[in-house]
N, C-alpha and C positions, 0 to 999 in steps of 0.2 A: 771489244777484244783488243788487247795490246799485241803489237806486232814486234817480234824479236827475230834475231838472226844468229845462226850458229857461227862460232869463231873457232878457227884452228882445225878445220876439216881437211885442209890440203896436205901436201906432202913436202918433205925437204925444207927448203928455206921458208915456205909458207907457214910452217909450224915453228919457226924460230920465235923467241920471245919478242924481239923487235918487230917482226912482221905482225905477230898477233896483237901487240899493243896498237899498231897502226890500224889494224882491222877494227878494233874496239873504238878508237878515236873516230874513224870514218863512219862507223855505225851511229855514233852519237851525233856527229855533224849532219848525217843524212836524215836524222829524225826518228830513228828506231827507238822503241820503248825499252828494249832490253837486248843483251847479248847472252848467249848460252854456251858454256864450255863443257864438253864431256871430259871425264876423267877415266882414261883407258890405260894405255901403256906408254904415254908420252908425258907431256907437260902436266904437272900437278895443278888441277883446276883452281883450288882454293888459293894456293900461293900466287898463281898467275893473276887471279882476279883482285887480290890484294894489291898487287903491283899496278894493275890497270886502274884501280880506284884512285891512285895518286896521279894518274895522267888524264883523268876525265872528271866531269863535274855533275852530270845529271842522269846518265843512263843507268838502268838497273843492270847489275852484274850477277848472273845466276849460274850455278853449277847444274849440269844436266847429264849425268848425276855422278856423285862420289859414292863408291861402294862402301858399305858399312863394315863388313867383316874385317878388313885389314886394319881398321882404325878404332881404337877404343873410344867410346862416346865422350870421355873426358878430353881426349886428344882432338876429336872432331869439334867439340864445343870451343876449345881453345883456339883452334885454327879459324873457325867460323867467326868468332867474336873479333879476332885480330883483323880478318878481312872486312868485317863490318866497320870497325874503327878506321881502317885505312881508307875506306871508300865513303866516309861520312854517312854510313848506314844505308848504302844502296845495294848491299849484298843480300842475295837470296840463296839459301842452302838447299839444293836438291840432292837427296840421298837415295840409295837403292841397294838391293841385295846383290847385284851382278847376277852371275849364273853359276850353276853347280860345276860346270866344266872349268870355270875360272877358279872358283873358291876352293873346290876340293882337288881337282886334278893339277892345277898350276900352283896353288898356294898351300895346299895340304891342310886346309881348315875344314871344320865340320859344317856342312850345309843341310843337315838333316831336319832342322826345325826352323824354317824361315819365318813363319808367322810369329812363333814365340820369340825368336831373335829380334824381330822388328819391334814387337811390343815392348820387350825389355829395353832395347836400345833407345826408343823414344821416351820411355819412362825415366831414363837417366839423362838423355841429351836435352830434352826440352827444359826441365828445371835448371840444368846447368846454364843454358843460354839465358835464362831469366835471372841469373845471379843467385839462385837459391843454394843453400847447403843441402846436398843430396845424401841421403842414407837409404840405400836400396839393396835388397837382398833377393835375388832371383835364382833361377836355375843356371843361367849363363853369366850374369854379371852380379858382382857384389861390390858396391861402390860407396865410399864415404869421402866426398870431395866437394869442392866449390871452385869455380873459375871466375876471375874478375879481370876485365880488360877495360882500361879507361877510355871513355868516349864511345863505347860500343853499346848499341841497343840490340835487343834480341832480334835476330834476323828471321824472316819467314822460313819455315821448313816445309818443303814439298817432298813427298815420298813417291818414288817410282812404283806405281801400283797398277797392275793390269787385271789380275783375277779378282773376283768378288770379295774374297776374304781380305786381301790387301787393300782394296778400295775402301772397304768398311773400316778397317783399322786406320787408314790415312784420314778418313773423314772424322773419325772419333778423336784422334790424337794429334794430327798435324794440321797444316794450313792449306793443304791441297795435294795435288798429284801431278806427276810428269809422265806423259805417255809417249810411246814411240811405236810405230807400225800399227797402231789402232786406227782403223778407217772411220768414215762418217757413221756407218751403221753401229759399229762397236761403241763409239763415243756417245751417240744419241740414245742408244737402247741399253747400254751396260754401264759405261764409266760414269757419265754425268749423273744419271738418276741414282746410282748406287752410292757414290760418294756424297752427293747432296743429302740423301736420306739419312746416312750415318751421321753427318755433321749436324743436321737438324735434331736428330734424336739425342745427340750428346749436348745440345744447347750451344753449339759452336757457330761462328759466322759462316756464311756461304763460302765454300772452299774454292780456291783457285784450281783451274784445270788447264794445265799447260800441255798442249799437244804438239808433238814434233812430226814433221813430214818431209820427205824428199820432195823437192818442188822445182819446176822449170817452166819458164815462159818460152815456148818454142812452137814452131810449125812442124818440126821433125819429131812428131809424137812417137812414132814407131821406134825410131832410133833412141829416143829418150827412155822408152820402156825397156828396150834391150840393154841400154847402159845401166839402168836401175837394177835390172835383174842380176847383172854382174857385180856392180859396186856394192850392193846391199845384200848379196846372196847369203851371207852368214846368218842373217836374222831369221831366215826361214828355217834354219836348222836348230835354233834355240827354242826349247819347249815353251817358254813364256810368250815369246813373240809368235811362235807357230800357233798357239791357242787363239790369239786375237786375230791373226790373219785368217784362221779358219772361221771365226765368227763372221768375218767380212766376206767369206767365200773367195779369198784371195790366194792365188797360187804362190805368189812371192811379193816382195816389196814393190815391184813395178805396178802391181794392181792397186796399191793404195797411194802411190805417188800422185801429187797434184801437178798435172801437165796440161798444156794447151796454149792457146792464144792468151794475150793479156786479159781479154774479157772473160775467157773461160776460166782462167786461173783465179781471177778476182771473184768470180761467182762461187767457185768452190771454197775459197777462203771465207767469204761472207757466210756461206752455209754453215761452216763450223761455228762461227759466232752465234748464229741463230740456234744452233744445237746446244749451246751452253759452254763452249770453250771460251775461257777467259784470256788465255795467253797462247799465241801462235809462235812456235819455234821453227823457223825455216831452215832447212838443210838444202841449200842450192848446190847443184852439182854440174860438172862439165859434161857436154854431150858431143859425141863424135859427129861431125858434119854440121855443127851449129856452134861456132866459136864464141858467139855473143850471147849465148843462153844465160850465163851467170849474170852478166851485167844487165841484161834485160829484166831478169827476175828481180835483181836487187833494186832496180829503178822502180818497178811496180810496187814492190813491198814497202820501199821507203815512202812512196806516195800514199799508200794505204795507212802507214803509220802516222804520217802527218795529218791526213784527213780524218783519221779515227774510223774504226770499223764497228 
């Protein structure tokens, strides 16, 4: 399992471009396999990773994830290929639906057919990334276009898929999935077998399964859980995340966070690899009463990345 670290999760100056570039450089120097950047309401993840690609040489640069609805697939393909070329093809494109409350309530777009939307989106995006002339007519997209960026190879495409239908679609059409808030039971019993079976049925290679978790190496476990409940509270209110938390029997994000001593955290991370997770996306967070939790977590994960899990 490849070990990656989230970048840009802080606030204020920690989310400045210069600071984030330094985070990516440090992750590369520390031996991490990948960095993951979310695209929410701050820095544009693809643009940033294209920049980071010019300041690094070997680390994988992945979005986790960019919402599809606000960007036409031809625009997404153009941006992704530009980032691939800028990073000497170390870029990985993670995309996802976002949530109804964002797409409809904030952006005023139609979220009524998410499966159809994703199927049509991938039907246009993947061929464009492969340099093909696309002629597609669907219910949502009608496209006649081609995109070419010198020096770019088709980047891997991972789809944020949590429910069975999306997991099957990701297995059939994409290179894997990106999950968040799905615990060990969900991954082992739902996500991994569902996407693997769909990929096999479609004659595709084994999919990548990138799992994101809040994580902290700490002896202040109760404080860490209380902090996670506050910091990640919103995820328990969003239907897609609520569904996977329910599979886990988890009240909120604190129940799926990976917490404990270095040995306990390492054991939990290794268990994910055994369950079929191919990429670990660590979201280290600060804990009240334990100012060294983030640095301690970073050190353990960097060591696991160097050693291989």
